N, CA, C and O atoms as CSV, one atom per row, in Angstrom:
chain,resi,resn,atom,element,x,y,z
A,1,MET,N,N,78.662,82.338,105.600
A,1,MET,CA,C,77.409,82.829,106.147
A,1,MET,C,C,77.370,82.557,107.648
A,1,MET,O,O,77.442,81.410,108.089
A,2,GLU,N,N,77.259,83.593,108.391
A,2,GLU,CA,C,77.272,83.463,109.841
A,2,GLU,C,C,75.849,83.639,110.385
A,2,GLU,O,O,75.158,84.597,110.041
A,3,ILE,N,N,75.427,82.707,111.232
A,3,ILE,CA,C,74.094,82.774,111.830
A,3,ILE,C,C,74.221,83.374,113.223
A,3,ILE,O,O,75.033,82.932,114.035
A,4,ASN,N,N,73.425,84.364,113.478
A,4,ASN,CA,C,73.445,85.046,114.759
A,4,ASN,C,C,72.818,84.156,115.828
A,4,ASN,O,O,71.840,83.458,115.558
A,5,ASN,N,N,73.371,84.177,117.035
A,5,ASN,CA,C,72.819,83.377,118.131
A,5,ASN,C,C,71.394,83.777,118.467
A,5,ASN,O,O,70.591,82.934,118.866
A,6,ASN,N,N,71.071,85.057,118.310
A,6,ASN,CA,C,69.714,85.503,118.597
A,6,ASN,C,C,68.705,84.898,117.634
A,6,ASN,O,O,67.564,84.636,118.016
A,7,VAL,N,N,69.109,84.676,116.396
A,7,VAL,CA,C,68.212,84.054,115.415
A,7,VAL,C,C,67.937,82.612,115.811
A,7,VAL,O,O,66.798,82.151,115.735
A,8,ILE,N,N,68.968,81.902,116.230
A,8,ILE,CA,C,68.801,80.512,116.652
A,8,ILE,C,C,67.875,80.437,117.859
A,8,ILE,O,O,66.989,79.583,117.905
A,9,ILE,N,N,68.068,81.314,118.827
A,9,ILE,CA,C,67.227,81.322,120.021
A,9,ILE,C,C,65.777,81.644,119.654
A,9,ILE,O,O,64.851,81.044,120.199
A,10,ALA,N,N,65.579,82.583,118.738
A,10,ALA,CA,C,64.230,82.955,118.315
A,10,ALA,C,C,63.533,81.793,117.611
A,10,ALA,O,O,62.344,81.565,117.829
A,11,VAL,N,N,64.251,81.065,116.777
A,11,VAL,CA,C,63.666,79.922,116.072
A,11,VAL,C,C,63.292,78.821,117.058
A,11,VAL,O,O,62.202,78.255,116.972
A,12,VAL,N,N,64.184,78.518,117.987
A,12,VAL,CA,C,63.896,77.484,118.981
A,12,VAL,C,C,62.711,77.897,119.845
A,12,VAL,O,O,61.845,77.075,120.144
A,13,LEU,N,N,62.666,79.160,120.245
A,13,LEU,CA,C,61.545,79.651,121.036
A,13,LEU,C,C,60.240,79.564,120.250
A,13,LEU,O,O,59.206,79.194,120.806
A,14,GLY,N,N,60.280,79.899,118.979
A,14,GLY,CA,C,59.088,79.791,118.132
A,14,GLY,C,C,58.586,78.365,118.026
A,14,GLY,O,O,57.381,78.119,118.086
A,15,VAL,N,N,59.513,77.420,117.866
A,15,VAL,CA,C,59.128,76.006,117.789
A,15,VAL,C,C,58.492,75.561,119.105
A,15,VAL,O,O,57.493,74.843,119.101
A,16,LEU,N,N,59.066,75.983,120.224
A,16,LEU,CA,C,58.505,75.606,121.520
A,16,LEU,C,C,57.117,76.196,121.726
A,16,LEU,O,O,56.250,75.542,122.305
A,17,VAL,N,N,56.895,77.408,121.268
A,17,VAL,CA,C,55.569,78.027,121.383
A,17,VAL,C,C,54.553,77.270,120.533
A,17,VAL,O,O,53.419,77.059,120.965
A,18,VAL,N,N,54.945,76.866,119.345
A,18,VAL,CA,C,54.041,76.094,118.489
A,18,VAL,C,C,53.712,74.757,119.136
A,18,VAL,O,O,52.552,74.345,119.133
A,19,ILE,N,N,54.699,74.076,119.685
A,19,ILE,CA,C,54.465,72.795,120.360
A,19,ILE,C,C,53.526,72.984,121.548
A,19,ILE,O,O,52.621,72.175,121.752
A,20,ALA,N,N,53.728,74.034,122.327
A,20,ALA,CA,C,52.859,74.307,123.470
A,20,ALA,C,C,51.432,74.576,123.010
A,20,ALA,O,O,50.484,74.146,123.666
A,21,GLY,N,N,51.267,75.270,121.909
A,21,GLY,CA,C,49.931,75.519,121.374
A,21,GLY,C,C,49.232,74.245,120.947
A,21,GLY,O,O,48.045,74.061,121.216
A,22,VAL,N,N,49.962,73.368,120.285
A,22,VAL,CA,C,49.383,72.081,119.864
A,22,VAL,C,C,48.981,71.261,121.082
A,22,VAL,O,O,47.910,70.654,121.090
A,23,GLN,N,N,49.820,71.236,122.106
A,23,GLN,CA,C,49.497,70.477,123.310
A,23,GLN,C,C,48.290,71.064,124.033
A,23,GLN,O,O,47.473,70.316,124.570
A,24,ALA,N,N,48.165,72.385,124.056
A,24,ALA,CA,C,47.003,73.015,124.688
A,24,ALA,C,C,45.724,72.632,123.951
A,24,ALA,O,O,44.698,72.365,124.577
A,25,PHE,N,N,45.786,72.604,122.626
A,25,PHE,CA,C,44.627,72.182,121.844
A,25,PHE,C,C,44.275,70.723,122.127
A,25,PHE,O,O,43.098,70.393,122.268
A,26,GLN,N,N,45.274,69.848,122.211
A,26,GLN,CA,C,45.023,68.442,122.498
A,26,GLN,C,C,44.434,68.254,123.893
A,26,GLN,O,O,43.545,67.424,124.082
A,27,MET,N,N,44.921,69.018,124.868
A,27,MET,CA,C,44.382,68.908,126.233
A,27,MET,C,C,42.933,69.372,126.282
A,27,MET,O,O,42.117,68.759,126.969
A,28,ALA,N,N,42.599,70.437,125.570
A,28,ALA,CA,C,41.219,70.921,125.536
A,28,ALA,C,C,40.314,69.886,124.881
A,28,ALA,O,O,39.193,69.655,125.336
A,29,SER,N,N,40.801,69.271,123.821
A,29,SER,CA,C,40.019,68.243,123.138
A,29,SER,C,C,39.810,67.026,124.050
A,29,SER,O,O,38.714,66.468,124.107
A,30,LEU,N,N,40.855,66.628,124.752
A,30,LEU,CA,C,40.754,65.493,125.669
A,30,LEU,C,C,39.793,65.801,126.815
A,30,LEU,O,O,39.011,64.942,127.221
A,31,LYS,N,N,39.852,67.021,127.334
A,31,LYS,CA,C,38.945,67.427,128.407
A,31,LYS,C,C,37.493,67.353,127.944
A,31,LYS,O,O,36.628,66.880,128.681
A,32,ASN,N,N,37.226,67.817,126.733
A,32,ASN,CA,C,35.868,67.750,126.203
A,32,ASN,C,C,35.409,66.311,126.030
A,32,ASN,O,O,34.255,65.994,126.318
A,33,ASN,N,N,36.296,65.429,125.563
A,33,ASN,CA,C,35.937,64.020,125.402
A,33,ASN,C,C,35.611,63.372,126.736
A,33,ASN,O,O,34.667,62.587,126.824
A,34,VAL,N,N,36.364,63.682,127.764
A,34,VAL,CA,C,36.122,63.089,129.076
A,34,VAL,C,C,34.807,63.618,129.656
A,34,VAL,O,O,34.038,62.859,130.247
A,35,GLN,N,N,34.551,64.913,129.486
A,35,GLN,CA,C,33.315,65.490,130.006
A,35,GLN,C,C,32.091,64.931,129.297
A,35,GLN,O,O,31.024,64.834,129.902
A,36,GLN,N,N,32.223,64.565,128.035
A,36,GLN,CA,C,31.105,64.024,127.276
A,36,GLN,C,C,30.966,62.520,127.455
A,36,GLN,O,O,30.049,61.920,126.894
A,37,GLY,N,N,31.839,61.908,128.211
A,37,GLY,CA,C,31.744,60.482,128.476
A,37,GLY,C,C,32.395,59.604,127.440
A,37,GLY,O,O,32.147,58.399,127.431
A,38,GLY,N,N,33.202,60.140,126.581
A,38,GLY,CA,C,33.863,59.337,125.564
A,38,GLY,C,C,35.285,59.003,125.963
A,38,GLY,O,O,35.825,59.567,126.915
A,39,GLY,N,N,35.875,58.099,125.244
A,39,GLY,CA,C,37.276,57.757,125.488
A,39,GLY,C,C,37.439,56.691,126.540
A,39,GLY,O,O,36.481,56.311,127.213
A,40,ALA,N,N,38.662,56.209,126.678
A,40,ALA,CA,C,38.957,55.120,127.592
A,40,ALA,C,C,38.898,55.563,129.049
A,40,ALA,O,O,38.689,54.734,129.935
A,41,ALA,N,N,39.080,56.863,129.315
A,41,ALA,CA,C,39.098,57.338,130.701
A,41,ALA,C,C,37.713,57.310,131.333
A,41,ALA,O,O,37.596,57.403,132.555
A,42,ALA,N,N,36.652,57.181,130.519
A,42,ALA,CA,C,35.305,57.217,131.061
A,42,ALA,C,C,34.803,55.840,131.482
A,42,ALA,O,O,33.712,55.733,132.042
A,43,GLN,N,N,35.563,54.798,131.229
A,43,GLN,CA,C,35.131,53.464,131.603
A,43,GLN,C,C,35.258,53.291,133.106
A,43,GLN,O,O,36.245,53.730,133.697
A,44,PRO,N,N,34.270,52.654,133.737
A,44,PRO,CA,C,34.347,52.485,135.190
A,44,PRO,C,C,35.508,51.581,135.580
A,44,PRO,O,O,35.843,50.626,134.879
A,45,VAL,N,N,36.103,51.905,136.700
A,45,VAL,CA,C,37.226,51.136,137.217
A,45,VAL,C,C,36.732,50.325,138.399
A,45,VAL,O,O,36.097,50.865,139.306
A,46,ALA,N,N,37.019,49.034,138.393
A,46,ALA,CA,C,36.560,48.162,139.476
A,46,ALA,C,C,37.337,48.454,140.747
A,46,ALA,O,O,38.558,48.603,140.719
A,47,SER,N,N,36.634,48.532,141.845
A,47,SER,CA,C,37.305,48.734,143.122
A,47,SER,C,C,37.663,47.383,143.717
A,47,SER,O,O,37.182,46.349,143.253
A,48,GLY,N,N,38.488,47.388,144.719
A,48,GLY,CA,C,38.936,46.142,145.324
A,48,GLY,C,C,38.002,45.661,146.419
A,48,GLY,O,O,38.467,45.138,147.432
A,49,GLY,N,N,36.716,45.822,146.247
A,49,GLY,CA,C,35.764,45.496,147.299
A,49,GLY,C,C,35.161,44.111,147.219
A,49,GLY,O,O,34.028,43.931,147.664
A,50,GLY,N,N,35.836,43.145,146.690
A,50,GLY,CA,C,35.333,41.772,146.696
A,50,GLY,C,C,34.285,41.505,145.635
A,50,GLY,O,O,33.274,40.860,145.912
A,51,GLY,N,N,34.510,41.986,144.441
A,51,GLY,CA,C,33.558,41.764,143.366
A,51,GLY,C,C,33.785,40.457,142.640
A,51,GLY,O,O,33.146,40.218,141.615
A,52,GLY,N,N,34.658,39.611,143.122
A,52,GLY,CA,C,34.911,38.332,142.478
A,52,GLY,C,C,35.839,38.429,141.285
A,52,GLY,O,O,35.866,37.517,140.459
A,53,ALA,N,N,36.593,39.494,141.168
A,53,ALA,CA,C,37.504,39.653,140.045
A,53,ALA,C,C,38.673,38.682,140.171
A,53,ALA,O,O,39.181,38.444,141.267
A,54,GLN,N,N,39.090,38.130,139.045
A,54,GLN,CA,C,40.204,37.194,139.018
A,54,GLN,C,C,41.497,37.947,138.736
A,54,GLN,O,O,41.547,38.804,137.854
A,55,LEU,N,N,42.534,37.621,139.488
A,55,LEU,CA,C,43.843,38.207,139.252
A,55,LEU,C,C,44.515,37.501,138.090
A,55,LEU,O,O,44.290,36.310,137.878
A,56,PRO,N,N,45.328,38.210,137.341
A,56,PRO,CA,C,46.107,37.544,136.294
A,56,PRO,C,C,46.999,36.462,136.901
A,56,PRO,O,O,47.437,36.574,138.046
A,57,SER,N,N,47.257,35.428,136.130
A,57,SER,CA,C,47.985,34.279,136.657
A,57,SER,C,C,49.403,34.626,137.110
A,57,SER,O,O,49.942,33.966,137.997
A,58,ASN,N,N,50.010,35.645,136.518
A,58,ASN,CA,C,51.384,35.960,136.887
A,58,ASN,C,C,51.491,36.678,138.223
A,58,ASN,O,O,52.599,36.799,138.745
A,59,ILE,N,N,50.390,37.162,138.805
A,59,ILE,CA,C,50.482,37.818,140.114
A,59,ILE,C,C,49.631,37.128,141.176
A,59,ILE,O,O,49.492,37.659,142.278
A,60,GLN,N,N,49.061,35.970,140.880
A,60,GLN,CA,C,48.244,35.277,141.879
A,60,GLN,C,C,49.073,34.825,143.073
A,60,GLN,O,O,48.573,34.816,144.198
A,61,ASN,N,N,50.331,34.450,142.851
A,61,ASN,CA,C,51.182,33.995,143.943
A,61,ASN,C,C,52.154,35.086,144.373
A,61,ASN,O,O,53.240,34.785,144.867
A,62,LEU,N,N,51.781,36.342,144.193
A,62,LEU,CA,C,52.658,37.465,144.517
A,62,LEU,C,C,53.045,37.499,145.994
A,62,LEU,O,O,54.217,37.738,146.285
A,63,PRO,N,N,52.132,37.274,146.950
A,63,PRO,CA,C,52.567,37.321,148.360
A,63,PRO,C,C,53.641,36.295,148.680
A,63,PRO,O,O,54.483,36.553,149.541
A,64,GLY,N,N,53.646,35.158,148.030
A,64,GLY,CA,C,54.671,34.159,148.250
A,64,GLY,C,C,56.013,34.542,147.662
A,64,GLY,O,O,57.054,34.042,148.089
A,65,MET,N,N,55.985,35.452,146.657
A,65,MET,CA,C,57.223,35.843,146.001
A,65,MET,C,C,57.927,36.969,146.746
A,65,MET,O,O,59.126,37.175,146.555
A,66,VAL,N,N,57.217,37.690,147.576
A,66,VAL,CA,C,57.808,38.801,148.287
A,66,VAL,C,C,58.731,38.281,149.377
A,66,VAL,O,O,58.341,37.396,150.138
A,67,GLY,N,N,59.916,38.798,149.468
A,67,GLY,CA,C,60.841,38.401,150.522
A,67,GLY,C,C,61.913,37.431,150.086
A,67,GLY,O,O,62.738,37.026,150.905
A,68,GLY,N,N,61.929,37.050,148.840
A,68,GLY,CA,C,63.001,36.167,148.363
A,68,GLY,C,C,62.681,34.703,148.544
A,68,GLY,O,O,61.563,34.276,148.256
A,69,CYS,N,N,63.628,33.930,149.012
A,69,CYS,CA,C,63.560,32.484,149.195
A,69,CYS,C,C,62.157,32.009,149.327
A,69,CYS,O,O,61.924,30.811,149.488
């Protein structure tokens, strides 16, 4: 049984179109969630304006680590 190259290309193209459709649906759903204020992307992000935020302990001495020795 010999499979034609055009059949293989058509199947791969069909799979890619289906994947693109699923991703488009997911992006539309994500866009709606963000517009409605839901999801993790809607949480406010703290700016670096001196709000008293504490740095994680592993990067508190970061300026001393830059430059080697």
